[in-house]
C-alpha positions as CSV (number, residue, x, y, z in Angstrom):
1,M,-6.3,167.1,17.9
2,P,-3.5,167.4,20.4
3,I,-0.6,169.1,19.0
4,K,2.8,167.0,20.7
5,L,3.1,163.5,19.3
6,S,3.4,162.2,23.5
7,A,0.1,163.9,24.0
8,I,-1.6,161.6,21.3
9,E,0.4,158.1,22.0
10,A,-1.5,159.0,24.8
11,M,-4.3,159.4,23.6
12,I,-4.5,156.5,21.1
13,E,-3.2,154.1,24.2
14,N,-6.3,155.7,26.1
15,E,-8.7,155.3,23.2
16,T,-7.1,151.6,22.7
17,T,-6.9,149.8,25.7
18,P,-9.6,147.3,25.8
19,N,-11.8,147.2,28.9
20,M,-14.9,144.8,29.6
21,Y,-18.4,145.1,29.4
22,F,-21.0,142.6,30.6
23,N,-23.4,141.6,27.2
24,H,-26.8,140.9,28.7
25,E,-27.6,139.8,24.7
26,T,-25.0,136.7,25.2
27,G,-24.9,137.0,28.7
28,K,-20.9,136.6,28.5
29,E,-18.0,139.2,29.2
30,E,-16.3,141.2,25.8
31,E,-13.9,143.6,25.0
32,W,-14.6,147.1,24.0
33,Y,-13.2,149.7,23.0
34,G,-14.2,153.3,23.9
35,A,-15.9,155.9,26.6
36,M,-18.6,154.9,28.4
37,I,-21.2,157.4,29.4
38,T,-23.2,157.9,32.3
39,N,-26.2,160.0,34.3
40,E,-27.5,160.0,36.8
41,F,-30.0,157.7,35.3
42,F,-27.9,155.0,33.1
43,V,-25.3,153.7,31.8
44,Q,-24.6,153.6,28.2
45,Y,-21.6,152.4,26.5
46,E,-19.9,153.4,23.9
47,I,-18.8,150.8,21.9
48,Y,-15.6,150.3,19.2
49,N,-15.0,146.3,17.0
50,S,-11.6,146.0,17.1
51,R,-11.4,146.8,13.2
52,N,-11.8,150.5,14.3
53,L,-7.9,150.2,15.8
54,L,-7.0,149.4,11.9
55,Y,-7.4,153.5,11.7
56,V,-4.8,154.1,14.2
57,D,-2.0,153.1,12.1
58,T,-3.1,155.4,9.2
59,L,-3.5,157.9,11.7
60,R,0.4,157.1,12.3
61,D,1.1,157.1,9.5
62,L,0.4,160.2,8.7
63,L,1.1,162.0,11.4
64,K,4.7,160.4,11.0
65,R,4.8,162.1,6.9
66,A,3.3,165.5,7.8
67,D,6.6,167.8,6.5
68,T,4.0,170.6,6.3
69,L,3.1,173.8,8.1
70,V,-0.2,175.3,6.0
71,Y,-1.2,179.0,6.5
72,H,-4.1,180.1,5.4
73,D,-4.0,183.9,4.9
74,R,-7.5,185.9,6.5
75,D,-6.4,188.5,4.7
76,L,-5.7,187.2,1.2
77,S,-9.2,185.2,1.7
78,D,-11.7,188.5,2.3
79,I,-9.8,189.7,-0.6
80,I,-11.0,186.6,-2.5
81,N,-14.6,186.2,-0.7
82,E,-15.2,190.2,-1.5
83,E,-14.1,190.4,-5.6
84,A,-15.5,186.7,-6.1
85,A,-19.5,188.1,-4.7
86,A,-19.1,190.9,-7.9
87,F,-18.4,187.7,-10.2
88,F,-21.4,185.5,-8.0
89,A,-24.2,188.7,-8.3
90,G,-23.5,189.0,-12.0
91,Q,-21.4,192.2,-12.0
92,K,-18.2,191.3,-12.9
93,T,-16.8,188.6,-15.5
94,V,-14.4,185.9,-14.5
95,E,-11.8,187.1,-16.0
96,E,-12.2,191.1,-14.4
97,V,-12.2,189.7,-11.1
98,A,-9.7,186.8,-11.7
99,Q,-7.5,190.3,-13.0
100,I,-8.3,192.6,-10.3
101,I,-7.6,189.0,-7.0
102,Q,-4.3,189.4,-9.1
103,S,-3.5,192.9,-8.6
104,R,-4.7,193.1,-4.9
105,A,-2.8,189.6,-4.0
106,W,0.1,191.2,-5.7
107,I,-0.1,194.7,-3.6
108,Y,-1.0,193.0,0.1
109,V,1.8,190.2,-0.4
110,N,4.1,192.9,-1.6
111,T,3.7,195.4,1.8
112,N,3.1,192.8,4.2
113,R,6.5,191.1,3.6
C-alpha cells in the first residue's frame, strides 16, 4: 500500500471507476470494477461487484484516524525469541524466562537510548 494519501486516493479512484464489459450469459454490457488480465490466449476479467466499494469508505476512515506509528524492534524480538525457546524446550520455567527477558530487555533499552 502506498504511503502518501494522494497515491492511495489515486489507487482507489482507479479501482473504483466502473468499466463496462459484455456479459455473454446475459447478452448485455454491465459495469465491473477491477482489472483485466490478459495473456496471449485469452482475456480474463477480475470482476468486483459494487458491494466491495463499501470497503473503500472503511479504508478511508481508518487512514484518517491513524495517529500512531508502530515501530518493531528486531533486536528486542530476537531477545524474546531466544529466551522463549528455552521455555518451549522444557529447559526453564515461564517465570525464569520472563525474568531473563525483562533483564535483557532493560539492559538493551538503557544502552540504546
